[in-house]
N, C-alpha and C positions, 0 to 999 in steps of 0.2 A: 924674104926672111932676113934681110940685111938689118932691119930694124931690131929684131930679136937678138942678133949677134952683137950689134952695138950696145944694146942695153946691157947684156951680160958682161961685155968687156969694160964698160965705162961706169955702170951703176951697180951691178950685182946680179945674182941669180933671180930668175923669174919664178915667183912663188908657184907652187903646185896648183894646177887648175886655173891659172890666170893667163890672160892674153895681154898683149902690148897694144895700147891704144895711142894713137898720134893726137896729142892734145892740141897740136896746131890746127889739125882738121876740125876737131871739136869746137874750137873757139872761133873758126872762120865760118860764120853763118851764111856767107855767100856761096860756099862750096857745096855742090850737091852730090859729090862723091863719084863713084863709078870708076871706070878705067882711066879716065882723063884727069882724075884728081891729082893735083900736084903734091899733095900731102902723102900719097901712098909711097913716094920715093924718099921721103924725109927720114934721115937716120941721125938726127940731132938728139943726143941723149937727153937734153933738157926738154925735148918735146915728146918724150915717150913715157908712159904710165902703165903699170900693170893693173888690169881691171878684170872682173869676171866676164865671161862670155856674154851673159845677159846684159850687163852694163855696157859692154862694147856695142852690142847690137842696138840697145835703146839710144845710144849716142849718135847712130848713123842718120843721115839726113838724105839718103839717096832716093831714087825713083820708087822703089819698092816700099819704102817706109812712108812715102807720101800718099800712097793709095788709100782711098776711103772705102773702097768696095772690092770684094773678091771678083775673079773672073766671071762669076755667074751673076754679078751685080747685087749680092747680099752685102749689107753694110758691116764694116769692120768696127763695131761698136756694141756697147752694152752686153747683154747675154749672148749675142752672136759672136763675140770675140774671144778667142782662145789664144793666150800667150804662153808659149812653152817655156821651160827652164832657161833655154838659151835666147829667149827673147823674140823668137820667130812667132808671127801672127798667123792664125788659121781661122777660117770661117766655120763656126759651129754647124750651120745647116749643111754645108758641103760635106763636112766631116760625118755627120749623121747619114747622108745619102750614100757616101762611100761605104760606111759600115753596113748599111741595109742591103747593098749589092753583094 
């Protein structure tokens, strides 16, 4: 949460409903994210940008975002892909199975 504090102290209030994105991570295409991401510790106010939760999720390039199929091997594409408002991906076939049960 240091990045949120830094942003409010040096840039201004974080707009309602927005999250702080590390632009240094977004621009570093070699970084896969996760717990080892050096950008997670960045609190340079010039590297911080308020974005929606959906935009923040779509900018991520970590392991989960690189998956092409759900755990039951259904593809994350076309009509089988559900993208929630916060940018999370779900498998439509698995969602249907879950609702049937």
